[in-house]
FIDRENLO-908732 format. One line per field, with one value per residue (C-alpha): x, y, z; residue in three letters; residue number from 1. Coordinates in nm, 4 decimals. Layout:
REM FIDRENLO-908732
X	c(X,...)
Y	c(Y,...)
Z	c(Z,...)
resn	c(ALA,...)
resi	c(NUM,...)
//
This chain:
REM FIDRENLO-908732
X	c(0.5482,0.8416,0.8555,0.7585,0.8863,0.6907,0.7168,0.9903,1.0906,1.4360,1.5492,1.7970,1.8765,1.5543,1.4324,1.2093,1.2409,1.0329,0.7862,0.6230,0.5799,0.4620,0.4947,0.3929,0.4186,0.3110,0.5060,0.4595,0.2814,0.3892,0.3930,0.4247,0.5401,0.3942,0.5253,0.6079,0.9842,1.1161,0.8229,1.0680,1.0435,1.4182,1.4639,1.2288,1.3842,1.7241,1.6424,1.4739,1.7800,1.9984,2.1815,2.0327,1.9853,1.6403,1.6115,1.3204,1.1267,1.2466,1.2542,1.2230,1.3119,1.1696,1.1427,1.4716,1.5291,1.7919,2.0660,2.4268,2.6079,2.2884,2.3932,2.2860,1.9188,2.1009,2.1379,1.7477,1.7397,1.7952,1.8198,1.8266,1.8496,1.8679,2.1402,2.2455,2.6333,2.8846,3.2432,3.2615,3.5861,3.4282,3.1793,2.8434,2.9132,3.2144,3.0406,2.7786,3.0716,3.2068,2.8944,2.8535,3.1498,3.1235,2.7765,2.9289,2.7481,2.9517,2.7348,2.8156,2.4718,2.3552,2.5222,2.3896,2.0418,2.0428,2.1794,1.8829,1.6287,1.6857,1.7585,2.1245,2.2145,2.3413,2.5494,2.7131,3.0604,3.0481,3.1938,2.9686,3.0433,2.8852,2.5723,2.2745,2.0741,1.8191,2.0574,2.2775,1.9064,1.8964,2.2429,2.1457,1.8307,2.0146,2.2747,1.9724,1.7957,2.1683,2.1084,1.7310,1.6404,1.2987,1.2812,1.3422,1.3349,1.3659,1.3985,1.2408,1.3139,1.1544,1.4169,1.5448,1.3474,1.1568,0.7955,0.8874,1.1754,0.9024,0.6506,0.8956,1.0177,0.6280,0.6007,0.9229,0.8298,0.4213,0.6231,0.8654,0.5657,0.2606,0.4908,0.8130,0.6480,0.8873,0.7812,0.8494,0.8760,0.9086,0.8881,0.7594,0.6286,0.5013,0.1240,-0.0066,0.2370,0.2091,-0.1702,-0.1247,0.1374,0.0842,-0.1197,-0.1144,0.0060,0.1303,0.1297,0.4166,0.3435,0.6211,0.7596,0.4191,0.2276,-0.0806,-0.2797,-0.2532,-0.4768,-0.5253,-0.5349,-0.9037,-0.9116,-0.7549,-0.9572,-1.2934,-1.2016,-1.2639,-1.4843,-1.7572,-1.7758,-1.9694,-1.7833,-1.9029,-1.7678,-1.9267,-1.8641,-1.9603,-1.8295,-1.8893,-2.2947,-2.2999,-2.1146,-2.3712,-2.6876,-2.5572,-2.5119,-2.8333,-2.9820,-2.8010,-2.5454,-2.2181,-1.9269,-1.5589,-1.3034,-1.1297,-0.8234,-0.8825,-1.1612,-1.4605,-1.6740,-1.6811,-2.0202,-1.9630,-2.2763,-2.4790,-2.8042,-2.6284,-2.4143,-2.7448,-2.9092,-2.6916,-2.9999,-3.1566,-2.8348,-2.7940,-3.1618,-3.0809,-2.7891,-2.9681,-3.2612,-3.0319,-2.9011,-2.5613,-2.5857,-2.2717,-2.0512,-1.9339,-2.1257,-1.9819,-2.0033,-1.6420,-1.4536,-1.1279,-0.8075,-0.5811,-0.3303,-0.5905,-0.6997,-0.3404,-0.2580,-0.5846,-0.4160,-0.1042,-0.2757,-0.6498,-0.7058)
Y	c(0.5716,0.3199,0.3861,0.7051,0.7316,1.0131,1.0140,0.8165,0.8476,0.6732,0.7767,0.5890,0.7972,0.7199,0.4234,0.5348,0.2531,0.3704,0.6490,0.8904,0.5776,0.6781,0.4265,0.4299,0.1114,0.1440,-0.0102,-0.3963,-0.4228,-0.6766,-0.4806,-0.6645,-0.5245,-0.7399,-0.7225,-0.8830,-0.8623,-0.5167,-0.3686,-0.1829,-0.3523,-0.4295,-0.0576,0.0887,-0.1357,0.0103,0.3331,0.2752,0.1455,0.4519,0.2063,0.4228,0.7892,0.9062,1.0948,1.2639,1.1901,1.1237,0.8397,0.8552,0.5319,0.6028,0.9883,1.0221,1.1093,0.8900,1.0565,1.0556,1.0945,0.9915,0.6272,0.5799,0.4618,0.1734,-0.0040,-0.0680,-0.2038,-0.5755,-0.6432,-0.8706,-0.7694,-0.9755,-1.2439,-1.2994,-1.2202,-1.4021,-1.4915,-1.8246,-1.9543,-1.9045,-2.1171,-2.0297,-1.9621,-1.7651,-1.5331,-1.4683,-1.3873,-1.1381,-0.9570,-0.9566,-0.8378,-0.5570,-0.4508,-0.4737,-0.7623,-0.9007,-1.2105,-1.5333,-1.6728,-1.4236,-1.6190,-1.9667,-1.8235,-1.6888,-2.0237,-2.2173,-1.9713,-2.0156,-2.3888,-2.3801,-2.6126,-2.8930,-2.6866,-2.4218,-2.5553,-2.5790,-2.3285,-2.0793,-2.1766,-2.5325,-2.4022,-2.4782,-2.1675,-2.2079,-2.2231,-1.9262,-1.7412,-1.8888,-1.7320,-1.3946,-1.4019,-1.5083,-1.1958,-0.9552,-1.0733,-1.0907,-0.7539,-0.7909,-0.5190,-0.3103,-0.3111,-0.5735,-0.5084,-0.8152,-0.8658,-1.2078,-1.3819,-1.7178,-1.7469,-2.1117,-2.2583,-2.5770,-2.5648,-2.7027,-2.3645,-2.1282,-2.2265,-2.1699,-1.8435,-1.7733,-1.8385,-1.6595,-1.3392,-1.3726,-1.4036,-1.1298,-0.8908,-1.0057,-1.0988,-0.9093,-0.5701,-0.5924,-0.3803,-0.5836,-0.4535,-0.7790,-0.8134,-1.1500,-1.3294,-1.6048,-1.4753,-1.7503,-1.6781,-1.3003,-1.3574,-1.5758,-1.3322,-0.9631,-0.7214,-0.5169,-0.5519,-0.2933,-0.3626,-0.2222,-0.2194,-0.0261,0.1718,0.3032,0.1884,0.0356,-0.0834,-0.1115,-0.2667,-0.5567,-0.9289,-0.9349,-0.6073,-0.7991,-1.0960,-0.9064,-0.7908,-1.1917,-1.1670,-1.4787,-1.6199,-1.8837,-2.1449,-2.3617,-2.6443,-2.7656,-2.9648,-2.6971,-2.3828,-2.1476,-2.2615,-2.2054,-1.9065,-1.7779,-1.8911,-1.7188,-1.3864,-1.3930,-1.4327,-1.1063,-1.3408,-1.2315,-1.5104,-1.5003,-1.7535,-1.8946,-1.9793,-2.3692,-2.4607,-2.3353,-2.0102,-1.7829,-1.5669,-1.2776,-1.1028,-1.1057,-1.2863,-1.5660,-1.6077,-1.6043,-1.8299,-2.1054,-2.3288,-2.0734,-2.0915,-2.4450,-2.4654,-2.2609,-2.4551,-2.7651,-2.6275,-2.5150,-2.8527,-2.7838,-2.9258,-2.8301,-3.0991,-2.8976,-2.5861,-2.4267,-2.0911,-2.0203,-1.7386,-1.5809,-1.7168,-1.4531,-1.4957,-1.3907,-1.0748,-0.9738,-1.0257,-0.8162,-0.5219,-0.5181,-0.6201,-0.5134,-0.6239)
Z	c(0.9458,0.9291,0.5551,0.4130,0.0457,-0.1796,-0.5205,-0.6072,-0.9250,-1.1014,-1.4594,-1.6703,-1.9744,-2.1653,-1.9498,-1.6640,-1.4060,-1.1379,-1.1916,-0.9125,-0.6515,-0.3112,-0.0313,0.3200,0.5656,0.9040,1.2290,1.2341,0.8997,0.6294,0.2969,-0.0255,-0.3639,-0.6571,-1.0208,-1.3247,-1.4305,-1.5074,-1.3218,-1.1064,-0.7854,-0.6963,-0.8105,-0.5712,-0.2856,-0.3865,-0.3363,-0.0043,0.1215,-0.0341,-0.2533,-0.5513,-0.5592,-0.6665,-0.9704,-0.7814,-0.4491,-0.0926,0.1476,0.5199,0.7285,1.0942,1.0218,0.8887,0.5860,0.3747,0.2259,0.2408,0.5713,0.7825,0.8783,1.2552,1.0778,0.9374,1.3091,1.3115,0.9298,0.8005,0.4274,0.1669,-0.2029,-0.5107,-0.4881,-0.1090,-0.1019,0.1214,0.1730,-0.0169,0.1634,0.5253,0.6918,0.7388,1.0962,0.9907,0.7871,1.0352,1.3062,1.0546,1.0210,1.4050,1.4434,1.1758,1.3741,1.7170,1.8354,2.1244,2.2209,2.0799,2.1374,1.8285,1.5830,1.7310,1.7235,1.3771,1.2674,1.4474,1.3482,0.9583,0.9967,0.9155,1.2195,0.9372,0.7232,1.0406,0.9464,0.5488,0.3522,0.1700,-0.1687,-0.1152,-0.0295,-0.2455,-0.3534,-0.1167,0.1749,0.0747,0.0650,0.4433,0.5070,0.3406,0.5880,0.9062,0.8119,0.7796,1.1064,1.3309,1.4975,1.5357,1.3243,1.3656,0.9727,0.7418,0.3474,0.1353,-0.2117,-0.2881,0.0328,-0.0774,-0.3857,-0.4110,-0.1315,-0.1681,-0.0592,0.3209,0.2985,0.1723,0.4384,0.7042,0.5986,0.5841,0.9303,1.0563,0.8923,1.0010,1.3865,1.3550,1.2585,1.4493,1.7770,1.7541,1.5896,1.3009,0.9978,0.6476,0.2959,0.0522,-0.3287,-0.4658,-0.7282,-0.5478,-0.5092,-0.2792,-0.0373,-0.0818,0.0106,0.2982,0.4664,0.3732,0.5404,0.2081,-0.1350,-0.3984,-0.7344,-0.9564,-1.3477,-1.5950,-1.2929,-1.1632,-0.8773,-1.0452,-0.7501,-0.3750,-0.1195,0.0967,-0.0179,0.0471,-0.1198,-0.4294,-0.4379,-0.4165,-0.7756,-0.8934,-1.1634,-1.1954,-1.5198,-1.6739,-1.8907,-2.1465,-2.3227,-2.6723,-2.9498,-3.2247,-3.0982,-3.3797,-3.4175,-3.0163,-3.0208,-3.2924,-3.0906,-2.7974,-2.9534,-3.1223,-2.8001,-2.6312,-2.4664,-2.6504,-2.5569,-2.5408,-2.6872,-2.3512,-2.5439,-2.4831,-2.7227,-2.5246,-2.4516,-2.1656,-2.0897,-1.8474,-1.8648,-1.5281,-1.6704,-1.7941,-1.4653,-1.2672,-1.5075,-1.6484,-1.7022,-1.9333,-2.1237,-2.1325,-2.2504,-2.5273,-2.6693,-2.6352,-2.8452,-3.0869,-3.1291,-2.9795,-2.6244,-2.4066,-2.2740,-1.9977,-1.8036,-1.4919,-1.3167,-1.1817,-0.9874,-1.1071,-0.9041,-0.7421,-1.0501,-1.2741,-1.0540,-1.0493,-1.4199,-1.5001,-1.2707,-1.4771,-1.8000,-1.8065,-2.1598)
resn	c(MET,THR,ILE,ASP,ALA,ILE,ASP,LEU,THR,LYS,GLN,TYR,ARG,ASP,VAL,LEU,ALA,VAL,ASP,ASP,VAL,THR,LEU,ARG,VAL,ALA,PRO,GLY,GLU,ILE,TYR,ALA,LEU,LEU,GLY,LEU,ASN,GLY,ALA,GLY,LYS,THR,THR,THR,ILE,ARG,MET,LEU,LEU,GLY,LEU,LEU,ARG,PRO,THR,HIS,GLY,GLN,VAL,ARG,LEU,PHE,GLY,GLU,GLN,VAL,GLU,PRO,GLY,ARG,ASN,ALA,VAL,TRP,ALA,GLN,VAL,GLY,TYR,LEU,VAL,GLU,THR,PRO,SER,ALA,TYR,PRO,GLU,LEU,THR,VAL,THR,GLU,ASN,LEU,GLN,VAL,ILE,ALA,ARG,LEU,ARG,GLY,LEU,ARG,ASN,GLU,LYS,THR,VAL,THR,ASP,ALA,ILE,ALA,ARG,LEU,GLY,LEU,GLN,PRO,HIS,ALA,HIS,HIS,ARG,ALA,GLN,THR,LEU,SER,LEU,GLY,ASN,LYS,GLN,ARG,LEU,GLY,LEU,ALA,LYS,ALA,LEU,LEU,HIS,GLN,PRO,GLU,LEU,LEU,ILE,LEU,ASP,GLU,PRO,ALA,ASN,GLY,LEU,ASP,PRO,ALA,GLY,VAL,ALA,GLU,ILE,ARG,THR,LEU,LEU,HIS,ASP,LEU,ALA,HIS,HIS,ASP,GLY,VAL,THR,ILE,LEU,LEU,SER,SER,HIS,ILE,LEU,THR,GLU,VAL,ALA,ARG,LEU,ALA,ASP,ARG,ILE,GLY,VAL,LEU,ASP,HIS,GLY,ARG,LEU,ALA,TRP,GLU,GLY,SER,THR,ALA,ASP,LEU,THR,ALA,GLN,ALA,ARG,PRO,GLN,LEU,ARG,ILE,ALA,VAL,ARG,ASP,ARG,GLY,ARG,ALA,ALA,ALA,THR,LEU,ARG,ALA,ALA,GLY,HIS,PRO,ALA,GLU,ASP,ASP,GLY,ASP,GLY,GLY,LEU,ILE,LEU,THR,GLY,ASP,HIS,ALA,ILE,ARG,HIS,PRO,ASP,GLU,ILE,ALA,THR,ARG,LEU,VAL,THR,ALA,GLY,CYS,PRO,PRO,THR,HIS,LEU,ALA,VAL,GLU,GLN,ASP,ASP,LEU,GLU,THR,CYS,PHE,LEU,ARG,LEU,VAL,ASP,PRO,ARG)
resi	c(1,2,3,4,5,6,7,8,9,10,11,12,13,14,15,16,17,18,19,20,21,22,23,24,25,26,27,28,29,30,31,32,33,34,35,36,37,38,39,40,41,42,43,44,45,46,47,48,49,50,51,52,53,54,55,56,57,58,59,60,61,62,63,64,65,66,67,68,69,70,71,72,73,74,75,76,77,78,79,80,81,82,83,84,85,86,87,88,89,90,91,92,93,94,95,96,97,98,99,100,101,102,103,104,105,106,107,108,109,110,111,112,113,114,115,116,117,118,119,120,121,122,123,124,125,126,127,128,129,130,131,132,133,134,135,136,137,138,139,140,141,142,143,144,145,146,147,148,149,150,151,152,153,154,155,156,157,158,159,160,161,162,163,164,165,166,167,168,169,170,171,172,173,174,175,176,177,178,179,180,181,182,183,184,185,186,187,188,189,190,191,192,193,194,195,196,197,198,199,200,201,202,203,204,205,206,207,208,209,210,211,212,213,214,215,216,217,218,219,220,221,222,223,224,225,226,227,228,229,230,231,232,233,234,235,236,237,238,239,240,241,242,243,244,245,246,247,248,249,250,251,252,253,254,255,256,257,258,259,260,261,262,263,264,265,266,267,268,269,270,271,272,273,274,275,276,277,278,279,280,281,282,283,284,285,286,287,288,289,290,291,292,293,294,295,296,297,298,299,300,301)
//
């Protein structure tokens, strides 16, 4: 395994930020951590990178345990965590040249290639402090990729990017994993992008790994439902309840039925409502979207 994290736990006094999380990511795999704000994503990533010491548990990267004094593994790792850092008075090119020297990279083409790959050519000679948030993010990604790492660990890599930039980063990460064999672990709150990119997804909720599986596994949890709009909601709900079809309020003035019989026979439901004098103005079988499936995992009410 490229990443083998076992029973990771991080306790801050009376706050349990990460609770017994185990993650295993195979070579060439794209693994996405999803979770609401405060779920423990960034804390987990910082422990994977050795930036935080776990209260309990251990991390192995490429089979080597992450701990103080073992630095050889970092030559194979690129990362971007939280807000990307840069020397504000230096240009994009100069910032990358500094990183190249620190990593012992002597080929000048390394910097120009990274600038081209991240679409930073128009800003190559602009000082970092003048960059937009999106272009600062591009610079952070260029620094992470400069030494052609075998593992990328990225915290919200699309942060600050416009839709075109998000699509470019998605294509870049896909190519790195599936063409170059780079292993990628990322956190994100952009569900549609994760669905298009990730091979596997882990959902963090209050520090615990609440669910893990493929995007297909996540969407397979979608529940069909019969959504009904009527003018007299109270009367319609009573009619359906008397017929053995308890209805839920959809929060938008309508009703939802989730029973198998109602979903398979919406015509029968419509007939009952018409007969009772409260005909539906809208009636359709709908399927949960990806966001609904995700929210159900972190708030199953």
